[in-house]
C-alpha positions in Angstrom: -9.5 72.9 60.7 -7.7 70.3 58.5 -9.4 67.6 56.5 -8.7 64.8 59.0 -10.0 66.8 61.9 -13.2 67.7 60.0 -13.7 64.0 59.0 -13.3 62.9 62.5 -15.8 65.4 63.8 -18.3 64.3 61.2 -17.7 60.6 61.7 -17.9 61.0 65.5 -21.5 62.2 65.1 -21.0 66.0 65.5 -23.7 67.9 63.7 -22.3 69.1 60.4 -24.5 72.1 60.5 -22.9 73.2 63.7 -19.5 72.7 62.3 -20.4 75.0 59.4 -21.9 77.6 61.6 -18.6 77.7 63.5 -16.7 77.8 60.2 -19.0 80.6 58.9 -18.7 82.7 62.1 -14.9 82.6 61.8 -14.7 82.9 58.0 -13.1 86.4 58.1 -10.2 84.9 60.0 -9.6 82.1 57.4 -6.9 82.0 54.8 -7.9 81.7 51.2 -6.2 78.7 49.6 -3.0 79.9 47.9 -2.6 82.8 50.3 1.1 83.3 51.1 2.5 84.9 54.2 6.2 84.5 53.4 8.3 83.7 50.4 10.7 81.1 51.5 14.0 82.7 52.4 15.1 79.6 54.3 15.7 81.8 57.3 13.8 80.7 60.5 13.6 84.3 61.8 11.9 85.6 58.6 9.3 82.8 58.6 8.5 83.3 62.3 8.2 87.0 61.9 5.8 86.6 59.0 3.7 84.1 61.0 3.4 86.4 64.0 2.7 89.4 61.7 -0.1 87.5 60.1 -1.5 86.1 63.4 -1.6 89.6 64.9 -3.8 90.7 62.0 -5.9 87.6 61.8 -6.4 86.9 65.6 -5.0 89.5 67.9 -6.1 87.5 71.0 -4.2 84.4 69.9 -1.2 86.6 69.1 -1.2 88.1 72.6 -1.6 84.6 74.1 1.5 83.3 72.2 3.8 86.3 72.3 6.2 86.3 75.2 9.5 88.0 76.1 11.7 85.2 74.6 9.9 85.3 71.2 9.8 89.1 71.2 13.5 89.3 71.9 14.2 86.7 69.2 12.1 88.7 66.7 14.1 91.9 67.5 17.5 90.1 67.5 17.8 86.6 66.0 20.9 86.0 68.1 19.0 86.5 71.4 17.6 83.0 71.8 18.4 82.1 75.4 16.4 78.9 76.2 14.1 79.5 73.2 14.3 77.0 70.4 13.3 79.1 67.3 13.5 76.2 64.8 11.3 73.9 66.8 8.8 76.7 67.6 8.7 77.9 64.0 8.6 74.6 62.1 6.8 72.4 64.7 4.4 74.5 66.8 3.4 77.5 64.7 2.2 75.6 61.7 -0.3 73.8 64.0 -1.4 77.2 65.3 -1.8 78.6 61.8 -3.6 75.5 60.6 -6.7 76.6 62.6 -7.2 79.4 60.2 -7.2 77.2 57.1 -10.4 76.1 55.5 -11.3 72.4 55.2 -9.0 70.2 53.0 -6.2 72.7 53.1 -3.0 72.8 55.1 -0.7 75.5 56.5 2.9 75.0 55.5 5.2 75.3 52.5 4.1 75.0 48.9 5.7 72.1 47.2 6.5 74.1 44.1 8.3 77.1 45.5 8.6 76.7 49.3 6.4 79.7 50.1 4.7 79.6 53.5 0.9 79.9 53.4 -2.4 77.9 53.1 -2.5 75.3 50.3 -5.0 72.8 49.1 -4.1 69.1 49.5 -3.4 67.3 46.3 -6.1 64.9 45.2 -3.7 62.0 46.0 -3.5 63.2 49.6 -7.3 63.3 49.8 -7.8 59.7 48.9 -8.4 58.7 52.6 -11.1 61.3 52.9 -12.8 59.9 49.8 -12.5 56.3 51.1 -14.0 57.5 54.4 -17.0 59.1 52.6 -16.2 62.6 53.8 -15.3 63.9 50.3 -16.5 63.2 46.8 -14.0 63.9 44.0 -15.6 65.1 40.8 -13.1 65.4 37.9 -13.3 67.2 34.6 -14.9 64.2 32.9 -18.0 64.5 35.1 -19.1 67.9 33.9 -22.8 67.2 34.4 -22.3 66.0 38.0 -20.2 69.2 38.7 -22.9 71.4 37.2 -25.6 69.8 39.4 -23.5 70.2 42.6 -22.9 73.8 41.7 -26.7 74.2 41.3 -27.4 72.7 44.7 -28.5 69.2 43.5 -26.4 66.7 45.4 -28.5 63.7 44.3 -26.4 60.5 44.6 -23.6 62.3 46.6 -23.4 61.0 50.1 -20.3 62.9 51.2 -20.7 66.3 53.0 -18.1 67.9 50.6 -17.3 67.7 46.9 -14.1 68.7 45.3 -14.6 69.6 41.7 -11.3 69.4 39.7 -11.3 71.0 36.3 -9.2 69.9 33.4 -6.8 72.8 34.1 -6.4 71.6 37.7 -8.5 74.4 39.1 -10.2 73.2 42.2 -13.5 74.1 43.9 -14.6 72.8 47.3 -18.4 72.7 47.8 -20.4 72.0 50.9 -23.5 69.8 50.9 -24.7 71.4 54.1 -24.6 75.0 52.9 -24.9 74.2 49.2 -22.2 76.8 48.6 -18.6 76.9 47.4 -16.2 76.9 50.4 -13.1 77.8 48.3 -11.7 78.0 44.9 -8.0 77.5 43.8 
């Protein structure tokens, strides 16, 4: 679930506890932020093959649902495309499928630094809408006492259901107010 989807679910009145129960029950299927599935070769075939390999391990039922004869033929021989559009499927459809396995406030796609495909945290600049909407509290390295209290489970004065603690070395930790636990660290 991406950040915007989570924000919409919370803002539309869905029970945050239920969202977290769903998240926790699927946690073993989730990527860790920074988890790569493919070093960017720039070759569509390689990227799609890596996505399907990962999906088969992560969610075999979804893999079976998506895999068809055209895709299988393409993965065996990249020249066997027929009516199949590998670029559209790889770069437009599959990232949306893989996004479902990313924890809140992360995205599935390429890393800005090296082009590797995987799950990456949004930059703090990209999260400003979530902060404005009250879904996320940003706690930077100058707020060490506030970060300490959140880590200890004391969310006094924090209205948002999530807090992103950003250290002075740019290390990030996402914390959940509902569970009082760290969701991820990167």
